[in-house]
C-alpha positions, 0 to 999 in steps of 0.5 A, a space after each residue: 442468478 440475475 444479470 445487471 442491465 447493459 446501461 447500468 453496466 456501462 454506467 458503472 464502468 464509466 464511473 470506474 474508469 473516471 475514478 481511476 483517471 482521477 486517481 492518476 491525475 491526483 497522484 502525478 505531481 508526487 511521481 518526480 519525488 517517488 522516482 528520485 527516492 527509488 533512484 536512491 534506494 536502487 543506487 542509481 547512478 546520477 550523470 555528473 559534469 566532467 571532472 567530477 567523480 560519482 561516488 555511491 554511498 548506498 546510504 538509502 538502503 541502510 536507512 530503509 532497512 534500519 527504519 523498517 527493523 524499528 517497526 516491530 509491533 503487531 498489527 493489532 485491530 478490532 471490528 466493532 458493532 456500528 449498530 446493535 444488528 451488526 454485533 453478530 457480524 463483528 464477532 464472526 469477522 474477529 473470530 475469522 481475523 484471528 484464525 487467519 493471524 495464527 495461520 498467516 503469520 501477519 506479524 512477520 509479514 508486516 515487517 516487509 
Protein backbone atom coordinates (compact mmCIF):
# COMPACT_ATOMS: atom_id res chain seq x y z
CA UNK A 1 0.00 0.00 0.00
CA UNK A 2 1.39 3.37 -0.99
CA UNK A 3 0.68 6.62 0.76
CA UNK A 4 0.26 9.98 -0.85
CA UNK A 5 2.81 12.57 0.29
CA UNK A 6 1.57 15.19 2.71
CA UNK A 7 2.16 18.10 0.29
CA UNK A 8 0.15 16.36 -2.42
CA UNK A 9 -2.74 15.65 -0.01
CA UNK A 10 -2.76 19.32 1.02
CA UNK A 11 -2.80 20.42 -2.61
CA UNK A 12 -5.71 18.07 -3.44
CA UNK A 13 -7.65 19.21 -0.36
CA UNK A 14 -7.09 22.89 -1.21
CA UNK A 15 -8.29 22.32 -4.78
CA UNK A 16 -11.38 20.42 -3.59
CA UNK A 17 -12.28 23.18 -1.14
CA UNK A 18 -11.75 25.80 -3.84
CA UNK A 19 -14.09 23.94 -6.22
CA UNK A 20 -16.73 23.53 -3.50
CA UNK A 21 -16.56 27.27 -2.76
CA UNK A 22 -16.85 28.11 -6.46
CA UNK A 23 -19.91 25.84 -6.82
CA UNK A 24 -21.60 27.44 -3.81
CA UNK A 25 -20.98 30.94 -5.16
CA UNK A 26 -22.30 29.93 -8.58
CA UNK A 27 -25.55 28.61 -7.02
CA UNK A 28 -26.04 31.59 -4.70
CA UNK A 29 -28.11 33.74 -7.12
CA UNK A 30 -30.54 30.86 -7.67
CA UNK A 31 -31.35 30.32 -3.99
CA UNK A 32 -34.20 32.88 -3.73
CA UNK A 33 -36.10 31.24 -6.59
CA UNK A 34 -35.52 27.77 -5.10
CA UNK A 35 -36.83 28.96 -1.72
CA UNK A 36 -39.88 30.53 -3.38
CA UNK A 37 -40.70 27.23 -5.12
CA UNK A 38 -40.13 25.25 -1.92
CA UNK A 39 -42.45 27.59 -0.01
CA UNK A 40 -45.14 27.03 -2.63
CA UNK A 41 -44.66 23.27 -2.55
CA UNK A 42 -44.72 23.02 1.25
CA UNK A 43 -47.73 25.35 1.47
CA UNK A 44 -46.02 28.05 3.54
CA UNK A 45 -48.36 30.94 4.22
CA UNK A 46 -47.21 34.36 3.13
CA UNK A 47 -47.87 37.28 5.48
CA UNK A 48 -50.32 39.72 3.94
CA UNK A 49 -51.28 43.23 4.91
CA UNK A 50 -54.12 43.80 7.35
CA UNK A 51 -57.62 43.46 5.98
CA UNK A 52 -56.69 40.89 3.34
CA UNK A 53 -57.34 37.16 3.47
CA UNK A 54 -54.63 34.62 2.77
CA UNK A 55 -56.08 31.40 1.39
CA UNK A 56 -53.72 28.62 0.30
CA UNK A 57 -54.86 26.71 -2.76
CA UNK A 58 -52.30 23.86 -2.63
CA UNK A 59 -51.83 24.05 -6.37
CA UNK A 60 -48.08 23.48 -6.39
CA UNK A 61 -48.18 19.95 -4.96
CA UNK A 62 -50.83 18.84 -7.41
CA UNK A 63 -48.80 20.34 -10.27
CA UNK A 64 -45.64 18.50 -9.18
CA UNK A 65 -47.48 15.21 -8.70
CA UNK A 66 -49.15 15.53 -12.10
CA UNK A 67 -45.84 16.42 -13.75
CA UNK A 68 -44.01 13.50 -12.14
CA UNK A 69 -46.77 11.08 -13.14
CA UNK A 70 -46.12 11.98 -16.80
CA UNK A 71 -42.52 10.79 -16.53
CA UNK A 72 -43.12 7.12 -17.04
CA UNK A 73 -40.39 6.17 -19.51
CA UNK A 74 -37.68 3.99 -17.95
CA UNK A 75 -34.08 5.10 -18.13
CA UNK A 76 -32.25 3.62 -21.03
CA UNK A 77 -28.53 4.14 -21.58
CA UNK A 78 -25.62 2.05 -22.70
CA UNK A 79 -21.88 2.31 -22.21
CA UNK A 80 -19.94 2.42 -25.47
CA UNK A 81 -16.27 2.02 -26.17
CA UNK A 82 -14.19 5.14 -26.63
CA UNK A 83 -11.24 3.25 -28.06
CA UNK A 84 -10.86 -0.34 -29.16
CA UNK A 85 -9.13 -1.14 -25.86
CA UNK A 86 -12.27 -0.07 -23.96
CA UNK A 87 -14.58 -2.60 -25.61
CA UNK A 88 -14.26 -5.18 -22.81
CA UNK A 89 -14.77 -2.52 -20.11
CA UNK A 90 -17.94 -1.30 -21.84
CA UNK A 91 -19.31 -4.85 -22.03
CA UNK A 92 -18.64 -5.41 -18.32
CA UNK A 93 -20.19 -2.06 -17.35
CA UNK A 94 -23.33 -2.83 -19.40
CA UNK A 95 -23.62 -6.27 -17.82
CA UNK A 96 -23.36 -4.79 -14.31
CA UNK A 97 -25.92 -2.12 -15.21
CA UNK A 98 -28.41 -4.68 -16.50
CA UNK A 99 -28.01 -6.92 -13.47
CA UNK A 100 -28.49 -3.95 -11.12
CA UNK A 101 -31.50 -2.71 -13.12
CA UNK A 102 -33.33 -6.01 -12.63
CA UNK A 103 -32.57 -6.26 -8.91
CA UNK A 104 -32.72 -2.58 -8.03
CA UNK A 105 -36.12 -1.71 -9.55
CA UNK A 106 -34.68 1.50 -11.01
CA UNK A 107 -37.68 2.16 -13.24
CA UNK A 108 -39.90 2.71 -10.20
CA UNK A 109 -37.21 4.69 -8.38
CA UNK A 110 -36.83 7.05 -11.35
CA UNK A 111 -40.41 8.22 -10.84
CA UNK A 112 -39.81 9.60 -7.34
